[in-house]
VORO-604106 format. One record per residue (C-alpha): residue number from 1; x, y, z. Coordinates in steps of 0.1 Angstrom, whole numbers. Layout:
<pts>
{num NUM, x X, y Y, z Z}
...
</pts>
This chain:
<pts>
{num 1, x 224, y -49, z -602}
{num 2, x 196, y -64, z -586}
{num 3, x 178, y -68, z -617}
{num 4, x 206, y -83, z -631}
{num 5, x 212, y -110, z -608}
{num 6, x 175, y -117, z -606}
{num 7, x 176, y -120, z -645}
{num 8, x 205, y -144, z -642}
{num 9, x 188, y -164, z -616}
{num 10, x 159, y -170, z -635}
{num 11, x 184, y -180, z -666}
{num 12, x 201, y -206, z -647}
{num 13, x 167, y -221, z -630}
{num 14, x 156, y -229, z -665}
{num 15, x 190, y -248, z -675}
{num 16, x 183, y -267, z -639}
{num 17, x 149, y -276, z -653}
{num 18, x 164, y -287, z -683}
{num 19, x 190, y -307, z -668}
{num 20, x 167, y -324, z -645}
{num 21, x 147, y -336, z -673}
{num 22, x 178, y -349, z -689}
{num 23, x 189, y -366, z -658}
{num 24, x 157, y -384, z -652}
{num 25, x 155, y -397, z -690}
{num 26, x 193, y -408, z -685}
{num 27, x 185, y -428, z -653}
{num 28, x 154, y -446, z -673}
{num 29, x 178, y -454, z -700}
{num 30, x 204, y -467, z -676}
{num 31, x 180, y -491, z -658}
{num 32, x 167, y -502, z -693}
{num 33, x 205, y -512, z -704}
{num 34, x 210, y -526, z -674}
{num 35, x 180, y -550, z -675}
{num 36, x 190, y -555, z -710}
{num 37, x 223, y -568, z -701}
{num 38, x 213, y -590, z -677}
{num 39, x 186, y -606, z -703}
{num 40, x 214, y -607, z -729}
{num 41, x 239, y -623, z -706}
{num 42, x 214, y -649, z -691}
{num 43, x 208, y -658, z -729}
{num 44, x 241, y -664, z -739}
{num 45, x 248, y -685, z -709}
{num 46, x 217, y -706, z -716}
{num 47, x 224, y -712, z -752}
{num 48, x 257, y -722, z -744}
{num 49, x 278, y -693, z -759}
{num 50, x 256, y -684, z -787}
{num 51, x 279, y -656, z -807}
{num 52, x 250, y -633, z -811}
{num 53, x 238, y -631, z -777}
{num 54, x 273, y -626, z -763}
{num 55, x 279, y -595, z -791}
{num 56, x 245, y -584, z -776}
{num 57, x 257, y -585, z -739}
{num 58, x 293, y -568, z -747}
{num 59, x 271, y -539, z -767}
{num 60, x 248, y -537, z -735}
{num 61, x 277, y -536, z -713}
{num 62, x 295, y -507, z -732}
{num 63, x 260, y -490, z -733}
{num 64, x 255, y -495, z -698}
{num 65, x 287, y -476, z -689}
{num 66, x 285, y -449, z -717}
{num 67, x 250, y -439, z -700}
{num 68, x 266, y -443, z -664}
{num 69, x 294, y -418, z -678}
{num 70, x 267, y -393, z -693}
{num 71, x 245, y -396, z -659}
{num 72, x 275, y -385, z -638}
{num 73, x 284, y -357, z -662}
{num 74, x 250, y -342, z -663}
{num 75, x 246, y -344, z -629}
{num 76, x 278, y -327, z -621}
{num 77, x 265, y -299, z -645}
{num 78, x 232, y -299, z -624}
{num 79, x 253, y -289, z -594}
{num 80, x 273, y -264, z -613}
{num 81, x 243, y -248, z -623}
{num 82, x 225, y -249, z -591}
{num 83, x 257, y -233, z -575}
{num 84, x 252, y -203, z -603}
{num 85, x 217, y -200, z -591}
{num 86, x 230, y -198, z -553}
{num 87, x 254, y -172, z -565}
{num 88, x 229, y -150, z -579}
{num 89, x 205, y -152, z -552}
{num 90, x 231, y -144, z -526}
{num 91, x 240, y -113, z -545}
{num 92, x 204, y -103, z -547}
{num 93, x 205, y -98, z -510}
{num 94, x 239, y -83, z -508}
{num 95, x 231, y -54, z -529}
{num 96, x 201, y -50, z -503}
{num 97, x 231, y -48, z -478}
{num 98, x 218, y -83, z -463}
{num 99, x 252, y -103, z -458}
{num 100, x 244, y -124, z -427}
{num 101, x 244, y -157, z -452}
{num 102, x 282, y -154, z -463}
{num 103, x 308, y -166, z -443}
{num 104, x 319, y -145, z -412}
{num 105, x 356, y -151, z -410}
{num 106, x 354, y -157, z -374}
{num 107, x 385, y -180, z -375}
{num 108, x 405, y -149, z -388}
{num 109, x 400, y -128, z -357}
{num 110, x 433, y -120, z -334}
{num 111, x 425, y -107, z -299}
{num 112, x 455, y -86, z -301}
{num 113, x 455, y -72, z -336}
{num 114, x 462, y -37, z -340}
{num 115, x 429, y -26, z -357}
{num 116, x 405, y -57, z -367}
{num 117, x 384, y -60, z -336}
{num 118, x 376, y -22, z -333}
{num 119, x 368, y -17, z -371}
{num 120, x 347, y -53, z -375}
{num 121, x 370, y -65, z -400}
{num 122, x 360, y -102, z -391}
{num 123, x 329, y -116, z -376}
{num 124, x 291, y -111, z -382}
{num 125, x 281, y -80, z -398}
{num 126, x 317, y -74, z -408}
{num 127, x 336, y -61, z -437}
{num 128, x 349, y -97, z -447}
{num 129, x 315, y -110, z -446}
{num 130, x 303, y -85, z -471}
{num 131, x 332, y -88, z -495}
{num 132, x 341, y -125, z -494}
{num 133, x 332, y -143, z -524}
{num 134, x 362, y -168, z -524}
{num 135, x 357, y -205, z -532}
{num 136, x 391, y -220, z -521}
{num 137, x 405, y -220, z -486}
{num 138, x 436, y -206, z -499}
{num 139, x 418, y -178, z -513}
{num 140, x 396, y -169, z -484}
{num 141, x 430, y -169, z -464}
{num 142, x 447, y -148, z -488}
{num 143, x 420, y -121, z -488}
{num 144, x 419, y -123, z -450}
{num 145, x 458, y -116, z -450}
{num 146, x 453, y -82, z -472}
{num 147, x 426, y -71, z -447}
{num 148, x 447, y -80, z -417}
{num 149, x 481, y -68, z -432}
{num 150, x 478, y -41, z -457}
{num 151, x 502, y -35, z -481}
{num 152, x 523, y -3, z -479}
{num 153, x 537, y -8, z -514}
{num 154, x 522, y 18, z -537}
{num 155, x 529, y -2, z -568}
{num 156, x 514, y -36, z -557}
{num 157, x 485, y -16, z -546}
{num 158, x 481, y 1, z -581}
{num 159, x 489, y -36, z -597}
{num 160, x 456, y -48, z -574}
{num 161, x 436, y -20, z -586}
{num 162, x 438, y -26, z -619}
{num 163, x 433, y -64, z -618}
{num 164, x 399, y -55, z -595}
{num 165, x 387, y -28, z -623}
{num 166, x 391, y -56, z -650}
{num 167, x 379, y -85, z -630}
{num 168, x 351, y -64, z -621}
{num 169, x 338, y -64, z -657}
{num 170, x 340, y -100, z -663}
{num 171, x 308, y -112, z -645}
{num 172, x 304, y -144, z -663}
{num 173, x 339, y -152, z -656}
{num 174, x 339, y -145, z -622}
{num 175, x 307, y -165, z -614}
{num 176, x 319, y -196, z -633}
{num 177, x 351, y -195, z -614}
{num 178, x 331, y -191, z -580}
{num 179, x 309, y -219, z -590}
{num 180, x 338, y -243, z -600}
{num 181, x 351, y -237, z -567}
{num 182, x 322, y -243, z -549}
{num 183, x 319, y -278, z -565}
{num 184, x 340, y -291, z -534}
{num 185, x 343, y -273, z -503}
{num 186, x 382, y -276, z -486}
{num 187, x 399, y -267, z -451}
{num 188, x 429, y -256, z -439}
{num 189, x 436, y -294, z -432}
{num 190, x 432, y -303, z -467}
{num 191, x 459, y -279, z -476}
{num 192, x 484, y -288, z -448}
{num 193, x 477, y -327, z -458}
{num 194, x 487, y -320, z -497}
{num 195, x 515, y -300, z -486}
{num 196, x 528, y -327, z -463}
{num 197, x 522, y -352, z -492}
{num 198, x 541, y -332, z -517}
{num 199, x 571, y -331, z -492}
{num 200, x 570, y -369, z -477}
{num 201, x 599, y -393, z -488}
{num 202, x 592, y -418, z -516}
{num 203, x 578, y -451, z -512}
{num 204, x 586, y -468, z -541}
{num 205, x 608, y -445, z -564}
{num 206, x 637, y -447, z -542}
{num 207, x 639, y -486, z -545}
{num 208, x 657, y -489, z -579}
{num 209, x 653, y -528, z -579}
{num 210, x 617, y -526, z -579}
{num 211, x 612, y -508, z -610}
{num 212, x 620, y -539, z -634}
{num 213, x 602, y -562, z -609}
{num 214, x 571, y -541, z -615}
{num 215, x 575, y -543, z -653}
{num 216, x 584, y -580, z -658}
{num 217, x 566, y -596, z -631}
{num 218, x 531, y -586, z -640}
{num 219, x 538, y -597, z -677}
{num 220, x 549, y -634, z -664}
{num 221, x 517, y -634, z -642}
{num 222, x 494, y -626, z -674}
{num 223, x 515, y -651, z -695}
{num 224, x 512, y -680, z -670}
{num 225, x 477, y -674, z -663}
{num 226, x 465, y -674, z -702}
{num 227, x 490, y -706, z -704}
{num 228, x 469, y -721, z -675}
{num 229, x 437, y -711, z -690}
{num 230, x 447, y -728, z -724}
{num 231, x 460, y -759, z -706}
{num 232, x 494, y -749, z -722}
{num 233, x 513, y -750, z -687}
{num 234, x 501, y -767, z -654}
{num 235, x 481, y -737, z -630}
{num 236, x 506, y -740, z -603}
{num 237, x 531, y -718, z -623}
{num 238, x 504, y -692, z -623}
{num 239, x 497, y -695, z -586}
{num 240, x 537, y -696, z -579}
{num 241, x 541, y -661, z -596}
{num 242, x 510, y -648, z -577}
{num 243, x 529, y -659, z -547}
{num 244, x 561, y -642, z -557}
{num 245, x 542, y -609, z -564}
{num 246, x 522, y -614, z -531}
{num 247, x 558, y -618, z -510}
{num 248, x 571, y -584, z -527}
{num 249, x 538, y -564, z -523}
{num 250, x 530, y -573, z -486}
{num 251, x 556, y -552, z -470}
{num 252, x 542, y -520, z -490}
{num 253, x 506, y -525, z -479}
{num 254, x 508, y -502, z -446}
{num 255, x 528, y -473, z -462}
{num 256, x 506, y -474, z -496}
{num 257, x 476, y -473, z -470}
{num 258, x 490, y -441, z -455}
{num 259, x 498, y -425, z -487}
{num 260, x 464, y -432, z -499}
{num 261, x 449, y -416, z -466}
{num 262, x 469, y -385, z -473}
{num 263, x 458, y -378, z -510}
{num 264, x 436, y -407, z -523}
{num 265, x 404, y -391, z -513}
{num 266, x 415, y -358, z -525}
{num 267, x 406, y -365, z -565}
{num 268, x 375, y -342, z -564}
{num 269, x 400, y -315, z -548}
{num 270, x 424, y -319, z -575}
{num 271, x 394, y -321, z -599}
{num 272, x 382, y -288, z -590}
{num 273, x 416, y -272, z -594}
{num 274, x 421, y -285, z -625}
{num 275, x 388, y -267, z -635}
{num 276, x 398, y -235, z -618}
{num 277, x 434, y -235, z -635}
{num 278, x 418, y -242, z -669}
{num 279, x 396, y -212, z -667}
{num 280, x 426, y -191, z -657}
{num 281, x 447, y -205, z -686}
{num 282, x 421, y -198, z -714}
{num 283, x 412, y -160, z -699}
{num 284, x 423, y -131, z -718}
{num 285, x 436, y -108, z -692}
{num 286, x 449, y -72, z -698}
{num 287, x 461, y -60, z -665}
{num 288, x 498, y -69, z -656}
{num 289, x 489, y -87, z -623}
{num 290, x 464, y -112, z -639}
{num 291, x 488, y -118, z -670}
{num 292, x 519, y -126, z -644}
{num 293, x 495, y -149, z -625}
{num 294, x 484, y -166, z -655}
{num 295, x 519, y -171, z -668}
{num 296, x 530, y -187, z -635}
{num 297, x 501, y -216, z -643}
{num 298, x 510, y -218, z -683}
{num 299, x 549, y -219, z -684}
{num 300, x 570, y -237, z -688}
{num 301, x 541, y -265, z -690}
{num 302, x 505, y -264, z -686}
{num 303, x 492, y -267, z -651}
{num 304, x 459, y -281, z -662}
{num 305, x 476, y -307, z -681}
{num 306, x 500, y -315, z -653}
{num 307, x 470, y -318, z -625}
{num 308, x 444, y -335, z -649}
{num 309, x 468, y -362, z -653}
{num 310, x 473, y -364, z -614}
{num 311, x 436, y -365, z -610}
{num 312, x 434, y -394, z -637}
{num 313, x 463, y -413, z -617}
{num 314, x 441, y -408, z -585}
{num 315, x 410, y -421, z -602}
{num 316, x 430, y -451, z -610}
{num 317, x 443, y -454, z -574}
{num 318, x 409, y -450, z -561}
{num 319, x 402, y -486, z -578}
{num 320, x 417, y -502, z -547}
{num 321, x 386, y -492, z -526}
{num 322, x 366, y -517, z -546}
{num 323, x 375, y -549, z -527}
{num 324, x 370, y -575, z -560}
{num 325, x 384, y -551, z -585}
{num 326, x 415, y -539, z -561}
{num 327, x 419, y -575, z -552}
{num 328, x 422, y -585, z -591}
{num 329, x 444, y -558, z -599}
{num 330, x 468, y -559, z -574}
{num 331, x 471, y -598, z -579}
{num 332, x 477, y -596, z -619}
{num 333, x 498, y -565, z -621}
{num 334, x 508, y -551, z -585}
{num 335, x 483, y -522, z -591}
{num 336, x 491, y -502, z -561}
{num 337, x 529, y -502, z -567}
{num 338, x 523, y -491, z -604}
{num 339, x 500, y -461, z -594}
{num 340, x 522, y -451, z -564}
{num 341, x 554, y -450, z -586}
{num 342, x 537, y -429, z -612}
{num 343, x 525, y -404, z -588}
{num 344, x 556, y -403, z -572}
{num 345, x 573, y -394, z -606}
{num 346, x 545, y -367, z -610}
{num 347, x 557, y -351, z -576}
{num 348, x 592, y -351, z -584}
{num 349, x 583, y -335, z -619}
{num 350, x 557, y -309, z -603}
{num 351, x 563, y -306, z -564}
{num 352, x 577, y -271, z -565}
{num 353, x 555, y -256, z -591}
{num 354, x 523, y -270, z -576}
{num 355, x 522, y -248, z -545}
{num 356, x 528, y -218, z -570}
{num 357, x 500, y -228, z -590}
{num 358, x 477, y -229, z -559}
{num 359, x 491, y -197, z -547}
{num 360, x 482, y -181, z -583}
{num 361, x 446, y -194, z -580}
{num 362, x 444, y -182, z -545}
{num 363, x 454, y -146, z -553}
{num 364, x 429, y -147, z -584}
{num 365, x 402, y -159, z -561}
{num 366, x 408, y -132, z -536}
{num 367, x 410, y -107, z -565}
{num 368, x 375, y -117, z -577}
{num 369, x 362, y -111, z -543}
{num 370, x 373, y -73, z -545}
{num 371, x 360, y -74, z -582}
{num 372, x 327, y -83, z -571}
{num 373, x 326, y -61, z -544}
{num 374, x 332, y -30, z -568}
{num 375, x 306, y -45, z -594}
{num 376, x 279, y -44, z -565}
{num 377, x 291, y -9, z -555}
{num 378, x 299, y 11, z -588}
{num 379, x 295, y 44, z -572}
{num 380, x 328, y 35, z -552}
{num 381, x 362, y 50, z -561}
{num 382, x 397, y 37, z -563}
{num 383, x 418, y 58, z -540}
{num 384, x 451, y 73, z -555}
{num 385, x 483, y 62, z -533}
{num 386, x 505, y 92, z -525}
{num 387, x 546, y 93, z -518}
{num 388, x 539, y 121, z -495}
{num 389, x 554, y 120, z -460}
{num 390, x 515, y 116, z -449}
{num 391, x 483, y 126, z -465}
{num 392, x 449, y 113, z -460}
{num 393, x 421, y 135, z -480}
{num 394, x 389, y 121, z -488}
{num 395, x 358, y 136, z -501}
{num 396, x 324, y 120, z -498}
{num 397, x 335, y 95, z -470}
{num 398, x 311, y 69, z -456}
{num 399, x 309, y 34, z -439}
{num 400, x 305, y 9, z -467}
{num 401, x 281, y -9, z -445}
{num 402, x 257, y 18, z -442}
{num 403, x 231, y 15, z -473}
{num 404, x 238, y 39, z -495}
{num 405, x 205, y 55, z -496}
{num 406, x 210, y 64, z -460}
{num 407, x 247, y 72, z -458}
{num 408, x 255, y 105, z -449}
{num 409, x 291, y 112, z -460}
{num 410, x 319, y 137, z -450}
{num 411, x 347, y 153, z -463}
{num 412, x 382, y 149, z -444}
{num 413, x 416, y 160, z -448}
{num 414, x 449, y 156, z -427}
{num 415, x 486, y 160, z -441}
{num 416, x 517, y 158, z -425}
{num 417, x 528, y 140, z -393}
{num 418, x 526, y 150, z -356}
{num 419, x 491, y 161, z -360}
{num 420, x 455, y 150, z -345}
{num 421, x 421, y 156, z -352}
{num 422, x 401, y 158, z -320}
{num 423, x 364, y 152, z -324}
{num 424, x 338, y 163, z -302}
{num 425, x 300, y 155, z -300}
{num 426, x 270, y 142, z -280}
{num 427, x 259, y 103, z -279}
{num 428, x 247, y 88, z -310}
{num 429, x 258, y 118, z -332}
{num 430, x 283, y 97, z -356}
{num 431, x 314, y 102, z -339}
{num 432, x 324, y 63, z -336}
{num 433, x 311, y 58, z -369}
{num 434, x 332, y 85, z -385}
{num 435, x 363, y 68, z -370}
{num 436, x 354, y 35, z -383}
{num 437, x 347, y 49, z -416}
{num 438, x 383, y 62, z -419}
{num 439, x 396, y 35, z -407}
{num 440, x 378, y 9, z -427}
{num 441, x 384, y 27, z -459}
{num 442, x 422, y 26, z -453}
{num 443, x 422, y -8, z -447}
{num 444, x 402, y -14, z -480}
{num 445, x 424, y 11, z -496}
{num 446, x 455, y -9, z -487}
{num 447, x 440, y -42, z -498}
{num 448, x 438, y -27, z -531}
{num 449, x 398, y -25, z -530}
{num 450, x 376, y 5, z -539}
{num 451, x 365, y 27, z -511}
{num 452, x 332, y 42, z -500}
{num 453, x 344, y 78, z -510}
{num 454, x 338, y 102, z -540}
{num 455, x 377, y 106, z -541}
{num 456, x 403, y 96, z -516}
{num 457, x 444, y 101, z -517}
{num 458, x 462, y 83, z -490}
{num 459, x 499, y 77, z -479}
{num 460, x 498, y 37, z -471}
{num 461, x 505, y 37, z -436}
{num 462, x 501, y 9, z -406}
{num 463, x 471, y 14, z -386}
{num 464, x 463, y 11, z -348}
{num 465, x 430, y 16, z -331}
{num 466, x 421, y 19, z -293}
{num 467, x 382, y 21, z -293}
{num 468, x 367, y -12, z -278}
{num 469, x 393, y -26, z -253}
{num 470, x 381, y -55, z -232}
{num 471, x 391, y -66, z -197}
{num 472, x 405, y -102, z -191}
{num 473, x 394, y -123, z -161}
{num 474, x 416, y -150, z -176}
{num 475, x 448, y -127, z -175}
{num 476, x 437, y -108, z -142}
{num 477, x 435, y -77, z -161}
{num 478, x 412, y -47, z -156}
{num 479, x 395, y -28, z -185}
{num 480, x 417, y 2, z -177}
{num 481, x 449, y -18, z -174}
{num 482, x 443, y -36, z -207}
{num 483, x 435, y -2, z -225}
{num 484, x 470, y 12, z -210}
{num 485, x 487, y -18, z -225}
{num 486, x 470, y -10, z -259}
{num 487, x 482, y 27, z -256}
{num 488, x 517, y 14, z -246}
{num 489, x 518, y -4, z -278}
{num 490, x 513, y 28, z -297}
{num 491, x 540, y 45, z -278}
{num 492, x 564, y 18, z -282}
{num 493, x 560, y 16, z -321}
{num 494, x 563, y 55, z -326}
{num 495, x 596, y 53, z -304}
{num 496, x 606, y 26, z -328}
{num 497, x 606, y 50, z -355}
{num 498, x 575, y 35, z -369}
{num 499, x 548, y 59, z -389}
{num 500, x 514, y 48, z -374}
{num 501, x 478, y 61, z -382}
{num 502, x 462, y 62, z -346}
{num 503, x 424, y 61, z -341}
{num 504, x 414, y 65, z -307}
{num 505, x 378, y 69, z -292}
{num 506, x 373, y 81, z -256}
{num 507, x 404, y 68, z -239}
{num 508, x 411, y 65, z -203}
{num 509, x 378, y 62, z -193}
{num 510, x 382, y 39, z -163}
{num 511, x 395, y 64, z -144}
{num 512, x 380, y 100, z -126}
{num 513, x 373, y 132, z -146}
{num 514, x 403, y 150, z -137}
{num 515, x 427, y 119, z -141}
{num 516, x 413, y 114, z -176}
{num 517, x 417, y 147, z -186}
{num 518, x 452, y 152, z -175}
{num 519, x 462, y 116, z -189}
{num 520, x 447, y 118, z -222}
{num 521, x 465, y 156, z -226}
{num 522, x 499, y 142, z -217}
{num 523, x 492, y 111, z -239}
{num 524, x 482, y 134, z -269}
{num 525, x 514, y 157, z -261}
{num 526, x 535, y 127, z -264}
{num 527, x 521, y 113, z -295}
{num 528, x 525, y 148, z -312}
{num 529, x 564, y 147, z -299}
{num 530, x 568, y 113, z -313}
{num 531, x 553, y 126, z -347}
{num 532, x 521, y 102, z -346}
{num 533, x 490, y 114, z -369}
{num 534, x 452, y 104, z -361}
{num 535, x 419, y 106, z -349}
{num 536, x 409, y 109, z -313}
{num 537, x 370, y 111, z -303}
{num 538, x 360, y 124, z -269}
{num 539, x 332, y 139, z -248}
{num 540, x 359, y 160, z -226}
{num 541, x 359, y 196, z -240}
{num 542, x 386, y 205, z -218}
{num 543, x 409, y 187, z -246}
{num 544, x 396, y 208, z -272}
{num 545, x 416, y 238, z -257}
{num 546, x 447, y 220, z -267}
{num 547, x 440, y 233, z -304}
{num 548, x 449, y 269, z -287}
{num 549, x 483, y 255, z -273}
{num 550, x 489, y 233, z -304}
{num 551, x 475, y 255, z -332}
{num 552, x 496, y 235, z -359}
{num 553, x 490, y 201, z -344}
{num 554, x 455, y 197, z -329}
{num 555, x 423, y 207, z -348}
{num 556, x 387, y 205, z -334}
{num 557, x 359, y 190, z -356}
{num 558, x 325, y 178, z -340}
{num 559, x 294, y 162, z -348}
{num 560, x 265, y 183, z -340}
{num 561, x 226, y 176, z -331}
{num 562, x 197, y 199, z -323}
{num 563, x 163, y 192, z -302}
{num 564, x 132, y 203, z -323}
{num 565, x 97, y 196, z -309}
{num 566, x 110, y 172, z -282}
{num 567, x 127, y 152, z -308}
{num 568, x 168, y 149, z -318}
{num 569, x 179, y 157, z -349}
{num 570, x 215, y 146, z -361}
{num 571, x 233, y 159, z -390}
{num 572, x 259, y 129, z -387}
{num 573, x 283, y 151, z -406}
{num 574, x 318, y 163, z -400}
{num 575, x 321, y 199, z -393}
{num 576, x 347, y 226, z -378}
{num 577, x 347, y 236, z -341}
{num 578, x 337, y 220, z -310}
{num 579, x 306, y 203, z -300}
{num 580, x 279, y 230, z -283}
{num 581, x 251, y 203, z -279}
{num 582, x 247, y 175, z -259}
{num 583, x 218, y 151, z -250}
{num 584, x 224, y 125, z -222}
{num 585, x 202, y 142, z -198}
{num 586, x 173, y 146, z -223}
{num 587, x 175, y 108, z -232}
{num 588, x 175, y 100, z -198}
{num 589, x 142, y 119, z -192}
{num 590, x 126, y 109, z -222}
{num 591, x 130, y 72, z -215}
{num 592, x 120, y 79, z -178}
{num 593, x 150, y 72, z -162}
{num 594, x 151, y 104, z -144}
{num 595, x 125, y 125, z -136}
{num 596, x 116, y 153, z -160}
</pts>
């Protein structure tokens, strides 16, 4: 993967060098054309309208305009290739497990969420930061929602998996989509403003009398202006017509300004979506989900054509930003009214389809991220969703954020409800990492992504964890009370008849040993009775005796260690039984905290 990304980086840098040279050439040609334009214009005026100099001036104006247009196009192309360079340089770091430069998704955190805090789904060093390659705000939000609210629908998961597998093979298409999306950065505010604009009441279209006025009056103004120019009619008629247009136009200035503020500055964003939609429209998709998404933006009419038309209208609307041009256009043709009317007609025709187009692009954007994730980790596997009451079976299960050359994996299987694995082990032996490995891979599996395992079969199920409960000074809650509230949520959900996969790490830490043992034992018994299922890591070996009382419901697993030559050695591999080795005293002595 690293070599592929490195080769692509060099390839795109070569393109950038060529484009830089072309930009410089066009810049000099533009300057020369402009100077020629000035020279020919001066010669035309100084020779009292010589026809040859007039033609030369017109040619220079045309040439200058074409050079400006070409310069802008090449500059845009340079920006696109720079994004491709940045993408491939970033992926070189990503395959080396360096992903700190990607967005953290911090804004998607929820303090009381059932699992995202404990499993590092969002934030620095998170799963989201490792997986996310979205280039639209809606796509980023879609991916975040897949991780926050995993689907339990087996068919939907299989559809996503097929789409992710297909997109993983389309490296060129994925990166072109991502680079196009990176041409402009958008925010949640942009999305909200566009949604509001689509629903707002019309300014021009609902005034039936205004349409004939906009057609007839500019024609009259232009005719009277030409008549005044050729002294066929007095100029006062022309100015009277201008005054009439102004009287009609002035009351609309404020609502039109508001209208422009909402959408007029979104031209670049609309152009970006037109580009993304064009890429999707011409793609050759095979999976049913991707074909369905493609169909939603192609039929009954091409979304590319529609958004391109809107983009052009917005570019015409932007002419009002030029004070002189805006004044002339509005004096002669009530330009703002003309453009706003045409935009409103576009909205009437497409306001229902537009959000669907954007939603389709967002879904494809999120699927591209998962496709990139699979491309970077080809050794990962797609888990098999099961219809069984409950099963979770994995071989070679590991944590996706641990580099593969230092990853130690474990096999794991739990079938049926009302069952719990009690996991014991010394400090740093790997208990918490294993719990997070199970939880994270379940989240990825229910998002439609590949998992860090050789093989995995699972029943889609809601997930609830209690591993990092925090106290709250603001809410006057102690750590212990906050943990009890979280455990109560688990019981409430089970009592409501929900199936929940539960992951607990050293519960009831905020009380004394005897109380902790009694409380933990009673809580596990309650979970078994309510048909809960999951994992509980503990240092309390007394709880391991529950396997004797509940041999069908409780099983003991552990992570062992050894001390050889005054050094700790960990296996980091799950095994059957109860932990027989501990290291707290050894570590305290080794660090000089207590006397040897």
